[in-house]
C-alpha positions in Angstrom: 42.1 -117.7 25.6 42.1 -120.8 27.9 40.5 -122.6 25.0 42.8 -121.7 22.2 46.0 -122.9 24.7 43.7 -126.1 25.3 43.6 -126.3 21.6 47.2 -125.6 20.9 48.4 -128.2 23.5 46.8 -130.8 21.7 48.5 -130.1 18.3 45.6 -128.0 17.0 46.5 -124.4 15.5 44.7 -122.0 13.5 45.9 -121.3 10.0 47.6 -118.2 9.0 46.2 -115.7 6.5 48.6 -116.9 3.6 47.0 -120.2 4.3 43.5 -118.7 4.1 44.2 -117.1 1.2 45.8 -119.6 -0.6 42.6 -122.0 0.2 40.4 -119.3 -1.4 42.4 -118.3 -4.1 42.6 -122.3 -5.2 39.0 -122.8 -4.4 38.1 -120.3 -6.5 40.0 -121.5 -9.3 39.2 -124.9 -9.0 35.3 -124.1 -9.1 35.8 -121.9 -12.4 37.8 -124.9 -14.0 34.9 -127.3 -12.7 32.3 -125.4 -14.5 34.0 -125.1 -17.5 35.0 -128.8 -17.6 31.4 -129.6 -17.1 30.3 -127.4 -19.7 32.9 -128.4 -22.2 32.7 -132.1 -21.4 36.5 -132.5 -20.5 36.9 -134.6 -17.8 40.5 -133.7 -17.2 39.7 -129.9 -16.4 36.6 -131.1 -14.3 38.6 -133.3 -12.0 41.6 -130.9 -11.7 39.0 -128.4 -10.8 37.7 -130.7 -8.1 41.1 -131.4 -6.9 41.9 -127.8 -6.7 38.6 -127.2 -4.4 39.1 -130.3 -2.1 43.1 -130.5 -1.5 43.4 -127.8 1.0 41.5 -129.9 3.5 44.3 -132.3 3.4 47.4 -130.2 3.4 48.6 -128.5 6.7 51.4 -126.9 5.6 51.2 -123.4 3.9 54.5 -123.7 1.5 52.8 -126.9 0.5 49.4 -125.5 -0.3 51.1 -123.3 -2.5 53.2 -125.8 -4.1 50.6 -128.1 -5.2 48.2 -125.3 -5.9 50.6 -123.6 -8.5 51.4 -127.1 -9.7 47.7 -127.8 -10.3 47.3 -124.4 -12.0 50.1 -125.3 -14.3 48.3 -128.4 -15.2 45.1 -126.9 -15.5 46.6 -124.1 -17.8 48.3 -126.9 -20.0 45.1 -128.7 -20.5 42.6 -125.6 -20.9 41.6 -125.0 -24.6 
């Protein structure tokens, strides 16, 4: 437990279950979108899928992860044929 306290004192904290669930969910949706975009040669869908797979690595807050994820999924839904 001392290692965990040392990491917390450095400002590093483990993500909560909501963050992990969102990262997995949006990663799966991004992978499906990426594959669909490559198969149909639609770069908008392809790059939206890449964004959905990669943005959780850059977002530290859970509420922001879900907000951006829902926004990207809405954009994907609008562009999906």
